[in-house]
Structures are given as C-alpha cells and as structure tokens.
C-alpha positions in Angstrom: 12.2 5.8 129.2 15.9 6.6 129.8 18.2 4.1 128.1 21.4 3.0 129.7 24.1 2.0 127.1 26.5 -0.8 127.6 30.0 -1.0 126.3 29.1 -2.2 122.8 26.5 0.6 122.3 29.0 3.2 123.7 31.6 2.1 121.2 29.2 2.6 118.3 28.2 6.0 119.6 31.8 7.0 120.0 32.4 6.0 116.3 29.3 8.0 115.2 30.5 10.9 117.3 33.9 10.9 115.7 32.3 11.3 112.2 30.2 14.2 113.6 33.3 15.8 115.0 35.3 15.4 111.9 32.4 16.8 109.8 32.3 19.9 111.9 36.1 20.4 111.6 35.8 20.1 107.8 32.9 22.6 107.8 35.0 25.0 109.8 37.8 24.8 107.3 35.4 25.7 104.5 33.5 28.5 106.1 34.4 31.8 104.5 32.7 34.8 103.0 31.0 34.0 99.7 30.3 30.3 100.2 26.6 29.3 100.3 25.0 27.4 103.1 23.8 25.0 100.5 27.4 24.2 99.4 28.4 23.6 103.0 25.5 21.2 103.4 26.6 19.3 100.2 30.1 19.1 101.6 28.8 17.7 104.8 26.5 15.2 103.2 29.3 13.8 101.0 31.8 13.7 103.9 29.4 11.8 106.2 28.5 9.2 103.5 32.2 8.7 102.6 32.7 7.8 106.2 29.9 5.2 106.1 27.4 7.3 108.0 23.9 8.6 107.2 22.9 12.2 107.8 20.4 12.0 110.7 18.5 15.2 109.8 17.7 14.4 106.2 14.0 13.6 106.2 13.7 13.7 110.0 10.1 14.7 110.6 10.3 16.1 107.0 13.4 18.3 107.4 14.7 18.7 103.8 18.4 18.9 104.2 21.3 16.9 105.6 22.5 19.3 108.3 21.0 22.4 109.9 22.8 25.8 109.2 21.6 28.8 111.1 23.0 32.3 110.4 23.0 35.3 112.8 19.6 35.7 114.3 18.7 32.2 113.3 18.8 30.0 116.5 18.5 26.5 115.1 17.0 24.4 112.3 18.1 26.7 109.5 17.6 25.2 106.1 20.7 25.4 103.9 20.2 27.0 100.6 21.4 30.0 98.4 22.4 32.3 101.2 26.1 33.4 100.8 28.0 33.9 104.0 29.1 37.5 104.5 32.0 39.0 106.4 30.8 39.5 110.0 28.2 36.7 110.0 28.1 34.0 112.6 26.9 30.6 111.4 25.8 27.6 113.5 26.2 24.2 112.0 24.3 21.3 113.6 25.4 17.9 112.5 23.8 14.5 113.2 25.1 11.1 112.0 23.8 7.6 112.2 26.5 4.9 112.1 25.8 1.3 113.0 22.3 2.3 114.1 23.6 4.7 116.7 23.5 8.5 116.7 26.0 11.3 117.2 24.9 15.0 117.5 26.9 18.2 117.9 26.9 21.8 116.9 29.3 24.7 116.6 28.9 28.4 115.9 31.6 29.7 113.6 32.8 33.2 112.9 32.9 34.4 109.3 35.8 36.7 108.7 36.0 39.7 111.0 33.2 39.6 113.5 32.2 42.3 116.0 33.6 41.8 119.4 30.2 41.8 121.0 29.2 38.9 118.8 32.4 37.0 119.4 31.7 37.3 123.1 28.3 35.7 122.6 29.8 32.8 120.8 32.5 32.4 123.5 30.1 32.5 126.4 27.8 30.0 124.7 30.7 27.6 124.6 31.5 28.3 128.2 27.9 27.6 129.2 28.3 24.0 127.8 31.3 23.4 130.0 29.6 24.9 133.0 26.9 22.3 132.6 29.4 19.5 131.8 30.9 20.0 135.3 27.7 18.5 136.7 27.5 15.6 134.2 28.4 13.1 136.9 26.6 10.1 138.4 24.4 11.2 141.2 23.8 14.7 139.9 20.4 15.6 138.4 19.6 17.0 135.0 18.5 20.2 136.7 22.0 20.7 138.1 23.3 20.8 134.5 20.5 23.1 133.5 21.0 25.5 136.3 24.7 25.9 135.7 24.1 26.7 132.0 21.4 29.3 132.8 23.3 31.0 135.6 26.4 31.5 133.5 24.5 32.8 130.5 22.4 35.2 132.5 25.3 36.4 134.6 26.8 37.6 131.3 23.6 39.4 130.3 22.3 36.9 127.7 18.9 35.3 127.1 18.5 31.6 127.4 16.2 30.0 124.9 13.4 28.1 126.6 11.4 26.9 123.6 14.0 24.3 122.8 16.1 21.9 124.9 18.8 19.3 124.8 17.9 15.6 125.0 18.9 12.0 125.5 20.3 10.3 122.5 21.1 6.7 121.4 19.5 4.7 118.6 17.0 7.6 118.4 18.0 11.2 117.9 15.7 12.4 120.7 15.4 10.2 123.7 14.5 10.8 127.4 15.4 12.8 129.4 14.9 16.4 128.1 17.9 18.6 129.1 16.8 22.2 129.4 19.3 25.0 129.4 17.4 26.7 132.2 16.5 25.4 135.7 13.3 23.4 135.7 12.1 21.4 138.7 10.7 18.8 136.2 14.2 18.0 135.1 14.8 15.7 138.1 16.2 12.6 136.5 19.3 11.5 138.3 22.4 10.9 136.1 23.9 7.4 136.1 26.7 5.7 134.2 25.7 4.7 130.7 23.4 7.6 130.1 24.1 9.6 126.9 22.9 13.2 126.5 23.0 15.9 123.8 23.7 19.0 125.8 23.2 22.1 123.7 23.1 25.7 125.0 21.2 28.0 122.7 22.0 31.5 123.9 20.7 34.9 122.6 22.3 38.3 122.7 18.9 39.8 123.6 15.6 38.3 124.5 15.2 34.6 125.1 12.0 34.7 123.0 12.0 33.0 119.6 9.6 32.5 116.7 9.5 30.1 113.8 9.6 31.3 110.2 7.1 30.5 107.5 9.3 27.6 106.3 8.1 25.7 109.5 11.7 25.0 110.6 13.9 28.0 111.0 13.8 29.3 114.6 14.9 33.0 114.9 15.2 35.4 117.8 12.1 37.6 118.3 14.2 40.8 118.5 16.5 39.9 115.5 19.7 39.9 117.5 22.3 37.1 117.1 22.1 33.7 118.7 24.8 31.1 119.2 24.6 27.3 119.6 27.2 24.8 121.1 26.4 21.1 121.5 28.1 17.9 122.2 27.0 14.3 122.9 28.1 13.4 126.4 28.5 10.0 128.1 27.9 9.8 131.9 30.5 7.5 133.4 31.6 6.4 136.9 33.9 9.4 137.0 34.6 12.2 134.6 32.1 12.6 131.7 33.3 11.6 128.3 32.6 13.8 125.2 31.6 11.5 122.4 31.9 14.5 120.0 34.3 17.4 120.1 37.7 18.0 118.6 40.7 17.9 121.0 40.8 21.7 121.3 37.1 21.7 122.4 37.7 19.5 125.4 38.9 22.1 127.9 
C-alpha cells in the first residue's frame, strides 16, 4: 500500500533527510586516498548518532554495518571494512537515517583523487539521470514516466541501467510501495500524488547492466567488472515542484 504523508510526517522526514545530507557532506570531506571504508563507516555512525539519529542499515535484514560503501565495480550494498581507498577510485556512499520514527535515504558517488575522465563522466551522467527523472516527479505523472526518463538518458550516453535493483517508496519503513525502477516498466503504473515520498536512485554501469552478488551475500558488482555509479535522494511529491528531502544546496540543480 502506498502511504500518503501529512504535514507532521513530512516535517519528520525532512529532519531525517537533513541528517542524511549532512552525513554525506561530512563523508565527502573525509574521502581521500589511504582512508579505509571501515573508518568512513565509523565516522558516519558517530555523526548520525550525535545528531540523534539511528543508522537505518545496521542490522537491516542482517546487514552488518551502519552505511553501505561500494567501490569501483561495486554497484550497491558494499560492506565497509579494511579496504583503503586509492587514487583513481570512485566510492558510492549510501546513507539511511531513522529520526523520530521516519526515514531518510540518499547516496552519492565520490571521486578519490585524480580519476579517469571516462569514469568522471559516468558519475556525472548518473547524477543527471536522477534529475531527468525528477522532472516527472509531479502529481498526475506515473512512476513509469520517472523510470523512462532515467533509462533514456543513461542509454543515450551508452551506459547500462541496472535492472536487478530499483528505487522505492519510503516513510516509517525504508522500503515501501511503490517500486521505482530506473528503466521503463509497464508495471510501474502508480500515479504520483501529493504526499508521496520516494527514494529515487539511478544505478548506472559503464558497461553491461548485468550484476551479480559476491559471496558475502550483500555486495552487488557489475558482471563485467567495469565501474558503476549511484545517485539517490528522497523526494516529496507536492502540488507543484517536487521537494528534495535530502541533498545539499549544490545538488539541487
């Protein structure tokens, strides 16, 4: 069932989203060659708790860490640990926060030092895909309109759109209805209406859209070993322009 949020719920989601946003900004300031993904996770956990939040992902369906950190060919759900970031890596940080019983969820892919232009372009286009979809986050449009816009932009740039994973509704639960694919699906026919909140998250691969899961049971990687990028925000459908409940000011255009 799709939940419609009233003003009080939206205010709580806005507050949770701000903690997510600020956590991602903090992570971006600390990402550099030599730091471990485990250290970044520890920083995020401490920051979220200092702001009164709870890391959504810790223990979620058994996930062992407080945030997801995915490097290079890792698409999503990377488990932070001993890996030290290297010059030329890209690293996707996915952060979820529970605050006052409501959720915020967002992800960014960061560049580590000097990164190849082709990989920078992948990260840039993945961000653009989100905003192409956001243009259709208006009352009266369908989820499939958002999905189609994301797919068309990614594929027009020669990239693969992950089909094994999708965006989702969000509220008191991390994953609510409706699913929000990053590719057109006739099943994604829900019509958008004010008060809906969606986590829209293009996952775009430099090569094939096909992915596989590592033996840890969590880390999803590209089948061809080429890089993947991830960009996500929590979005509120309104009577007019959509509102980003996550996202720093420089991410809003």
